[in-house]
N, C-alpha and C positions, 0 to 999 in steps of 0.2 A: 649461452642463450637458453632460456626456459622453453621446454617443449610445450606445444599447445595441448590443452586438456582435451582428451578424446572421450566422447560420450560412451557410457557403458552399454553393452549389448544385453538387453534383458532376456533375449532368447537363449542365453547360455547360463549355466549355474554360476560360473565365475562372474559374469557381468551383473547378474542379479544380486549376488553377494556384495559386489563392490558398490552397486547402487544403494543397497540397504545400509552399508557402512557409511557411505557419503551422506545419506539422510540422517542417520543416527548420530554420528560423531562429527563429520565434517560440517554439517549444517546445524549441529547442536540440538537435534530433536530430543535427545535424552533429557534436556532441560524442559521440554514441552510435554513430557509423558504424563505428568501429574497436573499440568495447568495448561488449558487451552484458552487463550485470550479471545474468547468468542462472545459476541454481543449482538443481539438483534436490535437494529436501530430504526426499523420501520416494519410494516407488515409484509414487506417483500425483500428486505435487504438485511444481511448479516455482515459483520466484519470479524476477522480473526487473524491469528498468526498462521504460519505455514502448516497446512493440514497434512496428515499422513494418509496413506491409502485407506486405512481403516476408518479414519474420520471422514473421508470422502464418501465411503459407503454409507456412513451414518447421515451425512448431509443429504444424500439422495433418498435414502429409505425413510428417515425420520422427519426431514424438513421439506422434502419434495424439491430440493434444489435443482434448478435447470441449468444455471450458469455459474461458473467460478471465474472470477477476475483475478488473474495472477499479476500483481503489481510489481513483481520482481523482474519480469521480462523473461525471454527465452534463455535457457542455460544448457550447458553441456554436463552439468552435475547430475548425480543420481536422483536427488530429490525431485527435480523437474520431470524426469522421465517416468518416475514412479507415479507422480501426480497425473501426468498425461495419460498413462496407461489406465489408472483407476477411473479417471473421468470417462474415457472411452468405454470401459467395461460397464459403467453404471449409467450411461445415457446422459452424462453431464457435458455441456459445452465448455471447453476451457478457452478463455480469452486472455491473451498475453498483452498487457498494457503497462509498460514500464514507466514508473515515476521515481523520483529521487527524494531522499529525506534531508539531505544536507546541501540543498541548493534552492534558489528561488525558482518557482515553476515557470516554464516557458508558456507563452500565450497559447501556442498551438496545442500544448498538452492540456491546458485547462479547457479550451474549447473542444478538444477531442474527447475529453471526459464527459462534457455536457452531451455531445452527440452519442457517445457510447451508452449513457444511461437511458437514452430513448430507444436504443436499438436492441439491447440484450433481452433475453427471455428471463422472466422472474418466476419464482423466487431466486435470489442470487446471493452468493458470498463473495466478498472481496478480501484479499489477504496480501500481506507482505511477509517478512520473516517473523517479526515479533508481534505484528498486529497493532503497533503503537503509532508509528510516525507516518509512513507512506499510506497505511490504511486510514490514519487520521486525516491526512490531507484529502484523500479521495472521499472520505465520509463527509467532510465539510462541503465539498463540491456537490456530492450527491444530495445532501440535505437542502442545499440552496437551489440547485438547478432542477432536481426531480421533485422534491417535496415543498419547494417554495418558501423555505425558511430564510429569514434575513441572515446575512453573514454574521452579524453580531450575535445571533443565537446559534447558528450552525457551528461556530468556532468552538463550541463546547466539546465537539468531537476530538479536539486536540487538548486533552487533559490527562492528568495523572490517573484518572479512573481507568483509562485505556493503556496506562503505562507510558504515555507520551511524556517526555521531559523536554522542556524548553531551554534548559541549561545546556550550552554547547551549540554546535552547528545546527542541530535539529530545531533550534529556536528560530531559524530562518523561516520556517513554515508559519509560526505564530506571527512573526514580524510582517510577513507578506499580507496576511489578512488584517492585521491591526493597522497597517498603513492605509489600507482601503477604508477601514472603519473611520479612522481619524479624518481622512480626506472627505468622506461622505458626510461627516457631521458639519463640514463647512461648505459643501457643495451638494446640489441636488443631482446626484449621478448614480446610476446603477453599477453594480459590480462589473458586469460585462463591458459597459461603456468605459469605466475606469481602466479596466484591463487592456482595452484596445486603443485608448487614446491618451492615457496619463502614465500608466505603469512603465517603469524603466527597470527591467529585470537586473541588468548588470550593475547599474548605479545603486539599486537597493541592496544587492548583495555586498558590494564594496563598502557601503555605509555601515551595514551590520557588522561586518568583519573588522572594520576599523574601530568600532566601538569597544571591541574586546569581549563582546558577549559570546562569541563562538569559540573561545579558547578552551573551555572545559570539554574534555573528550569522553564524556559519559557513554555515548553510544558505542565507542570502540571498546571501552572497559566492560560494557555489558554484552559484548560480542554481537552487536547489531551490525548490519551492513551499512 
């Protein structure tokens, strides 16, 4: 039986070294050293890949960031504790809000995101690991719920510009929004009403997977979660 992963103790040299190794190598931060998938999508919101402690300092000092939305959720890995420490040291509120890139979104998750965007302090940054898929999903929801953009326009946040690939299971995110767009073209219904009265999360996922569109495993090959 595999032993549970124990969080590193940053108060010790050994624990800090381990946390930095987990960030750099275990979380593939070495691939992000020369490229930060960072984009400003409104006057108050940015989206990015996993920030390092140094980048969190830059967010606070250069952009006045007050909130960081961690879309990966709480973790026992070093990258999470280094992010948490850096946020606390720089007066940035860290909000953990887990979403998934290879699944159809739950209704409560979408509605929770809507509420979250009205509660947090801005300016803000939201991130996942690569800044492509989960950040893309939440960016669509942000642009729709907070900025009032129609889903048909907000879906541009899921594009290759941000390194999102619809080939493979991450295409479930595109499929989710496209199903609403297609339905709305035939019915006078808002996204939120469709979500709560028409949307069948399980059936939509099964339909997508049965079509064979999710067989290409690009996300895994690119070391995304």
